[in-house]
C-alpha positions as CSV (number, residue, x, y, z in Angstrom):
1,M,28.5,23.5,22.2
2,T,26.7,24.8,25.2
3,P,24.9,23.0,28.0
4,A,21.5,23.9,26.7
5,D,22.3,22.3,23.4
6,K,23.6,19.5,25.0
7,S,20.4,18.8,27.5
8,K,18.2,19.4,24.2
9,I,20.4,16.3,22.4
10,D,19.9,14.2,25.3
11,A,16.1,15.1,25.5
12,T,15.9,13.9,21.9
13,P,14.3,10.0,21.3
14,G,16.9,8.4,20.0
15,M,19.5,5.6,20.3
16,A,22.2,5.5,22.9
17,F,24.7,4.6,20.3
18,E,23.9,7.5,18.2
19,R,24.7,9.9,20.6
20,P,27.6,11.5,18.5
21,I,25.8,11.4,15.2
22,R,22.8,13.2,16.9
23,E,25.3,15.9,18.0
24,L,27.0,16.4,14.7
25,E,23.3,16.8,13.2
26,A,22.7,19.5,15.6
27,Q,25.6,21.1,15.0
28,L,25.1,21.0,11.3
29,Q,21.3,22.2,11.9
30,E,22.8,25.2,14.1
31,L,25.0,26.2,10.9
32,E,22.9,26.2,8.1
33,E,20.4,28.1,10.2
34,L,22.8,31.1,10.8
35,S,23.7,30.8,7.1
36,K,20.1,31.8,6.4
37,G,20.3,34.4,8.7
38,T,23.7,36.1,7.8
39,E,25.5,37.2,4.9
40,L,28.6,35.6,6.0
41,D,29.7,32.7,3.7
42,I,30.0,29.7,5.6
43,S,29.7,27.3,3.1
44,S,33.0,25.3,3.3
45,E,32.4,24.9,7.1
46,I,28.9,23.5,6.4
47,E,30.3,21.0,3.8
48,A,33.2,20.1,6.3
49,L,30.5,19.2,9.0
50,R,28.7,17.1,6.8
51,K,31.6,15.3,5.4
52,R,32.3,14.6,9.2
53,L,28.9,13.8,9.9
54,D,29.0,10.9,7.0
55,E,32.6,9.5,8.4
56,A,30.6,9.4,12.1
57,I,27.3,7.6,10.4
58,E,30.0,5.2,8.8
59,S,32.2,4.6,11.5
60,T,28.9,3.7,14.2
61,Y,27.3,1.6,11.5
62,K,30.6,-0.4,10.2
63,D,30.7,-2.8,13.0
64,I,27.0,-2.5,14.5
65,G,26.0,-5.3,17.1
66,A,23.2,-7.6,17.5
67,W,21.4,-5.1,20.1
68,E,22.3,-1.9,18.3
69,G,20.7,-3.5,15.2
70,V,17.4,-4.4,17.3
71,N,17.0,-0.8,18.2
72,V,17.6,0.7,14.7
73,A,14.8,-1.9,13.5
74,R,12.8,-0.3,16.4
75,H,13.4,3.3,15.4
76,R,10.0,5.3,15.7
77,D,11.0,6.9,12.2
78,R,11.8,3.5,10.3
79,P,9.5,3.1,7.3
80,V,6.8,0.9,8.4
81,A,4.2,-1.4,5.7
82,S,1.9,1.7,5.2
83,D,4.7,4.1,4.0
84,Y,5.6,1.3,1.6
85,I,2.0,1.0,0.3
86,S,1.7,4.7,-0.4
87,G,5.6,5.6,-1.2
88,L,6.5,2.5,-3.3
89,F,3.3,0.6,-4.6
90,D,1.4,2.1,-8.2
91,D,-2.0,1.2,-6.6
92,F,-3.2,-0.8,-3.3
93,V,-6.8,-1.7,-2.7
94,E,-7.0,-2.5,0.8
95,L,-9.8,-5.9,1.6
96,H,-11.1,-6.1,4.8
97,G,-12.2,-8.7,7.9
98,D,-11.8,-12.6,8.8
99,K,-15.9,-13.3,7.9
100,M,-15.9,-14.7,11.8
101,F,-15.2,-12.1,14.2
102,G,-14.1,-8.7,12.8
103,D,-11.3,-6.9,11.1
104,D,-8.1,-6.5,12.8
105,P,-6.1,-3.3,12.1
106,A,-2.7,-4.7,12.7
107,I,-2.7,-7.1,9.7
108,V,-3.4,-5.3,6.5
109,T,-4.0,-6.8,3.3
110,G,-5.0,-6.0,-0.3
111,F,-4.2,-5.8,-3.8
112,A,-0.8,-4.0,-4.8
113,T,1.0,-3.4,-8.3
114,L,4.6,-2.6,-8.6
115,E,6.3,-2.4,-12.0
116,G,3.5,-4.2,-13.3
117,R,3.5,-7.0,-11.2
118,R,0.2,-7.4,-9.4
119,F,0.4,-9.2,-6.4
120,M,-1.7,-9.7,-2.8
121,L,0.2,-7.7,0.1
122,V,-0.2,-9.0,3.9
123,G,1.5,-7.1,6.3
124,H,1.6,-6.2,9.7
125,R,0.9,-2.5,10.4
126,K,2.3,-0.8,13.1
127,G,1.1,2.9,12.5
128,R,2.6,5.8,12.5
129,T,1.4,8.1,15.2
130,T,0.5,7.2,19.0
131,K,-3.1,6.9,18.0
132,E,-2.6,4.6,15.2
133,R,0.0,2.3,17.0
134,L,-2.4,2.1,19.8
135,E,-5.3,1.1,17.2
136,C,-3.3,-1.5,16.1
137,N,-1.5,-2.7,19.1
138,F,1.7,-1.9,18.0
139,G,1.8,-4.5,15.1
140,C,0.7,-7.3,17.4
141,A,-2.4,-9.1,15.4
142,H,-5.3,-10.8,17.0
143,P,-6.4,-14.3,15.7
144,E,-8.8,-12.3,13.5
145,G,-6.1,-10.5,12.0
146,Y,-4.1,-14.0,10.6
147,R,-7.7,-15.7,9.8
148,K,-7.8,-12.6,7.6
149,A,-4.2,-12.8,6.1
150,L,-5.2,-16.8,4.9
151,R,-8.5,-15.8,3.4
152,K,-7.0,-13.1,1.5
153,M,-3.8,-15.6,0.7
154,R,-6.5,-18.0,-0.5
155,L,-8.3,-15.8,-2.5
156,A,-4.7,-14.8,-4.0
157,A,-4.0,-18.4,-4.7
158,K,-7.8,-18.9,-6.7
159,L,-6.8,-15.8,-8.5
160,G,-3.3,-17.0,-9.4
161,L,-1.6,-14.2,-8.1
162,P,1.4,-14.3,-6.2
163,I,1.8,-13.3,-2.3
164,V,4.2,-10.8,-0.7
165,T,4.3,-10.7,3.2
166,L,5.9,-7.5,4.9
167,I,6.4,-8.7,8.6
168,N,7.3,-6.3,11.2
169,T,6.1,-7.4,14.9
170,P,7.5,-7.5,18.5
171,G,5.0,-10.8,18.3
172,A,1.2,-12.1,18.2
173,Y,-1.0,-9.9,20.6
174,P,-0.8,-11.7,24.2
175,G,-4.2,-10.9,25.8
176,I,-6.9,-13.0,27.5
177,G,-9.2,-12.6,24.2
178,A,-7.2,-13.2,21.8
179,E,-6.5,-16.6,23.6
180,E,-10.2,-17.0,23.9
181,R,-10.6,-16.6,20.2
182,G,-8.4,-19.0,19.2
183,Q,-4.7,-17.0,18.6
184,A,-2.2,-20.1,18.8
185,A,-4.7,-22.3,16.2
186,A,-5.0,-19.4,14.2
187,I,-1.1,-19.2,14.0
188,A,-0.9,-23.0,13.4
189,E,-3.2,-22.9,10.8
190,N,-1.7,-20.3,8.8
191,I,2.1,-22.1,8.9
192,L,0.2,-25.4,7.8
193,A,-2.0,-23.7,4.9
194,M,1.1,-21.4,3.5
195,F,3.1,-25.0,3.1
196,S,0.4,-25.9,0.1
197,L,-0.6,-22.6,-1.1
198,R,-0.2,-23.1,-5.2
199,T,1.0,-19.4,-5.9
200,P,4.5,-17.9,-5.3
201,I,4.8,-16.5,-1.7
202,L,7.6,-13.8,-0.7
203,T,8.5,-13.0,2.6
204,I,10.3,-10.1,3.9
205,V,11.3,-9.1,7.6
206,I,10.9,-5.1,7.3
207,G,11.5,-4.2,11.3
208,E,10.9,-6.6,13.8
209,G,10.3,-10.7,13.5
210,G,9.1,-11.7,16.8
211,S,8.1,-15.4,17.5
212,G,5.0,-17.0,16.1
213,G,3.5,-13.4,15.7
214,A,5.9,-13.3,12.4
215,L,5.5,-17.1,11.6
216,G,1.7,-16.2,11.1
217,I,2.5,-14.7,7.9
218,G,6.3,-15.9,7.6
219,V,6.0,-19.3,5.6
220,G,7.7,-18.3,2.1
221,D,9.3,-19.4,-0.8
222,R,12.4,-16.8,-0.4
223,V,12.3,-15.2,3.0
224,L,14.4,-12.0,2.9
225,M,15.1,-9.5,5.5
226,M,16.2,-5.8,5.8
227,Q,19.6,-5.2,6.6
228,Y,18.9,-3.6,10.0
229,A,15.5,-6.2,10.8
230,Y,15.8,-8.7,12.9
231,Y,14.2,-12.1,13.1
232,S,13.8,-14.3,16.6
233,V,12.0,-16.9,18.1
234,I,11.5,-14.2,21.7
235,S,12.3,-10.6,21.8
236,P,16.2,-9.9,23.7
237,E,14.2,-8.5,26.5
238,G,12.2,-11.6,27.4
239,C,15.2,-13.9,26.9
240,A,17.3,-12.0,29.4
241,A,14.7,-12.1,31.6
242,I,13.5,-16.1,31.0
243,L,17.6,-17.1,31.4
244,W,18.9,-14.5,33.6
245,K,16.5,-12.9,35.5
246,D,18.3,-9.5,34.8
247,G,17.1,-7.2,32.2
248,E,20.6,-5.5,31.9
249,R,21.3,-8.8,30.1
250,T,19.5,-8.1,26.9
251,P,22.4,-6.7,25.0
252,D,24.0,-10.4,25.6
253,A,20.9,-12.3,24.8
254,A,20.5,-10.2,21.5
255,E,23.8,-11.5,20.4
256,A,23.1,-14.9,22.0
257,L,19.9,-15.0,19.9
258,R,21.5,-14.7,16.4
259,L,19.2,-12.5,15.4
260,T,20.3,-10.4,12.4
261,A,20.4,-10.9,9.0
262,G,23.9,-12.0,8.8
263,D,23.5,-14.4,11.3
264,L,20.4,-15.7,9.9
265,T,22.0,-15.9,6.1
266,E,25.0,-18.2,8.0
267,L,22.6,-20.4,9.3
268,G,20.5,-20.7,6.6
269,L,17.5,-19.9,8.0
270,I,16.5,-16.7,5.4
271,D,17.4,-16.1,1.7
272,G,19.0,-12.8,1.3
273,T,19.3,-9.4,3.1
274,I,18.1,-6.3,1.2
275,P,20.5,-3.3,1.6
276,E,19.8,-0.4,3.7
277,P,21.0,3.4,3.2
278,L,24.0,4.4,5.5
279,G,22.7,4.5,8.7
280,G,19.4,2.9,8.6
281,A,16.2,2.7,6.2
282,H,14.7,5.6,8.5
283,R,17.7,8.3,7.1
284,D,16.7,7.8,3.3
285,R,13.3,6.4,2.5
286,K,13.6,6.9,-1.1
287,M,16.7,4.8,-1.1
288,A,15.3,2.2,1.1
289,F,11.7,2.2,-0.8
290,E,14.3,1.4,-4.1
291,N,15.7,-1.2,-2.3
292,L,12.1,-3.4,-1.4
293,G,11.1,-2.7,-4.6
294,R,14.4,-3.8,-6.8
295,A,14.1,-6.9,-4.8
296,I,10.5,-7.9,-4.9
297,V,10.5,-7.6,-8.7
298,E,13.5,-9.7,-8.9
299,R,11.9,-12.7,-6.4
300,L,8.5,-12.3,-8.2
301,D,9.9,-12.7,-11.7
302,E,12.4,-15.5,-10.1
303,L,9.5,-17.5,-8.2
304,C,6.9,-17.0,-10.9
305,A,9.1,-18.7,-13.5
306,I,8.7,-22.1,-11.4
307,P,6.0,-24.4,-11.7
308,L,3.6,-24.6,-9.4
309,D,4.0,-28.4,-8.6
310,E,7.8,-27.6,-8.0
311,L,7.3,-24.3,-6.2
312,V,5.3,-26.4,-3.4
313,R,8.1,-29.3,-3.5
314,Q,10.8,-26.8,-3.0
315,R,9.0,-25.1,-0.5
316,R,8.1,-28.1,1.4
317,E,11.7,-29.2,1.3
318,K,13.0,-25.9,2.1
319,Y,11.7,-26.0,5.7
320,R,12.4,-29.7,6.1
321,K,16.2,-29.0,6.0
322,I,15.9,-25.9,8.2
323,G,18.8,-26.6,11.2
324,W,19.7,-30.0,9.6
325,I,23.2,-30.0,7.9
326,E,24.5,-33.3,6.5
327,G,22.6,-35.4,8.5
328,R,22.9,-33.6,12.0
329,F,21.9,-30.6,13.7
330,P,24.5,-27.6,13.6
331,E,26.6,-27.1,17.3
332,V,25.4,-24.3,19.3
333,E,27.9,-22.6,21.5
């Protein structure tokens, strides 16, 4: 590989731990372009390189660490709520506004259908382009976004529709205006109300699950996570800044927070993990959509079969028991 090729790889946005993978991808792309402009048969070389690439991805992701997982959850090409809406659901009718202040683009709500199941979709919207991300505050919702979400969830309960929430936010918007309009109260009201909604609630963390911003639409009968998503009371960067006042300790903070799907399943904080394609959802969107869709259908069918009184009772009992094991809280190292 020439120095120019190496500099091109270094300039390519991506994750540091994926550098060997990106190098192989660049070599594969170069060979494929060469094969189009020559009569030489290099198909065997291309196939061998593809095999090396698959092996590199598998070995890299086999024992991925918590901090690397956080980076995958934040990958710029990772599917977001708008991608699932357009690529997975059969139809979607968006509903706007909180009838108090405005329509927060960081929260998307509306009627959706998947394999004949009709439900209310509530999710964080990050946006795909730079312009969209700025408009959505990178998925950081204002209080009017949470109030919009609650209005639509109450509408779903009134209509007898289940609720599916897609969580993907680093946290609620921390600006002065949001605080003046009651950010903390809006999130607290959502959490309290979701315990009593008489309809099934399925919550799925598809990327980042940060702090109260995630919990504002995160109380559910079943809580699932995509394999490389994370769910935490604080970001690893914030934790490192508070505990050690050292940004270089961010990977240590990620490990200590126990924020991966595997950790949270072991702690009993979530109910299951949705597998992702090899190397993350951004590498094979079609498979990611299929896996998420299958999980939604299976869990909605399971929850809709439970009588509403029993469903609400189980939901409250579920959260009362979190962190409490046989009459004691689990020890934390």
